[in-house]
C-alpha positions, 0 to 999 in steps of 0.5 A: 054465338057461344058455340062460335066463340068456343070454336074460334078460341079452339082455332086460335089455340090450334094455330098457335100450336102449329106455329109453336111446333114449326118454330121448334122444328126449325130450331131443331133442324136448321143446323146451317152447316157451311157459310161465309161472310165478307166485307171489302175494305175498298168498295165497302161491299158486304156479303154472305153466302151459305148452304145446308142440308135442310129441306126448306120446302118441308120447313116452310121457308121460302127465303134460302138466305135467311141465315145471312143478315147483311147491313149495307156499308156496315157489316154482315152476320151469319147466324147458324146452328140451332138458328134463332131469329131472336139471336140474329136480331140481337146481333143486328142491333149490336152492329147498329150500335157500333160494336165490332164483330169481336164485341158482338160475338162476346155479347152474343156468347153471354146473352143467348136468348135461350141461355145456351150459346154453346150450341150456336155458331156465328160469323161476322164482318163489319166496319168500324169507321174505315177499319174492317174486322172479322170474328167467328164463334163456334159453340162447344156443343155444336154438332161435329165436325165444327170449326170456323176460320177468319182472315183477309185477302186483298183488303177483303175480310172474311169469316167461314164457319160450319158444323155437321161437316165432312171435316176440316177439308170443307172449310179449308177448301172454301177458304182456298177457293175464296182467296184464289178467286178472281173478281169482286166480293160476289165472285169470291163468295160464289167460289167459296161455295164451289170449294165446299161442293163435295158429296156429304159436305153437310154429312146429312146429304151424303145419301142425296149425293150432294153437298146440301139442299139449299144455297145462296149468295147475296151482296150489298153495295154501300148505298143499298137499303137494308133488306134489299141488296143489289145482288141476291141469288137463292136455290132450294131443292127437295130432299132426295131430289139428287140435285146439287144446289151449288151447281144450280146457283152457279148457273144463275150466277153466271147468267147475271154476274161476270167475274173478271180475271184481272190481277193487280200487282201490289206495287202498282196498287200502291202507286195509284189511289182513287177517291171516293171508291165506290163512287157515283158521279166523279172520281179523283185519281191520285198518282206518284210523280213517276207516272206524271205525263203517262197516258192511262185508260179505264176498262171494264172487266171484259177489257172494253175501253171506257175512258182514255186520258193523260195523267197530269200534275198529281191528280186527275178527275173523271166524271163517271155519272153516265157510266154503267154501275160495276167494276172498272180498272185503271190501266197504265202501259197495258198493266192494271193499277187500280180497281174501283166501283161505280154504283 
């Protein structure tokens, strides 16, 4: 009996050592290099995407999206550069307390779990009521090349960040691709990753002939449960496999998601309002007097007619509870005026 107890204690110690060295290895290697978070002020979708030259098979990590933490109808947080789950947990707690992205960044800088925020990198977007904002942080001791970019386009706020990069061109290309992309938030996030698809984007993958070894994209609708986003795709590849994970991710993406090429003129968008947006059962369309009496149609991203009606008075109610979840467009005189989401 005594022999068994001694053996059992040794085994527990051995297991603890394995866990300890696994965590140390992860913290040392998980310099997640390029990523993006986004929040759509119209649909209140939040999402995250990223890629890195870390062999997750060797690291024992099954979830290739681990650096992205998305809180439905609240915000998204990417935690990278000497990744620590405790810092990620703290950021999530601050977001749930109602802090803005900039306030969360400031809190993390002063309260790093290991007291060394200079080697961390964060990208955060979030809602404060109906207001949306984005903030980024790049510690001075992150591995070069390092930087972050924040901005907005068509009501979608984003933060793009990276380290161990080929150069600023990786981040600039991600931003340009994100801003020029057609479609919803998922489409823009996927486009941003394509913008970074260049050999050695993460310089450690230069010898592999790829940008990275794993890639992911995920988006949560405002009614999703935490940890269960509506849309999530992940790809892991082995070191020296010479497989571009962003291309593999794109194949999965194209099989599951459609990115429409519809554009809406700014003046048209201001003439029509839809509430609520996103909506589940009903929407009410509000429009200016110049549109009164005009016929309108609702189409899906493929151009398929879903509904046809007449604008009368100052608003129109449409029952959409039987419609398929997705993006729809209000069309007047063959031009697009407003986008809305049915969930």
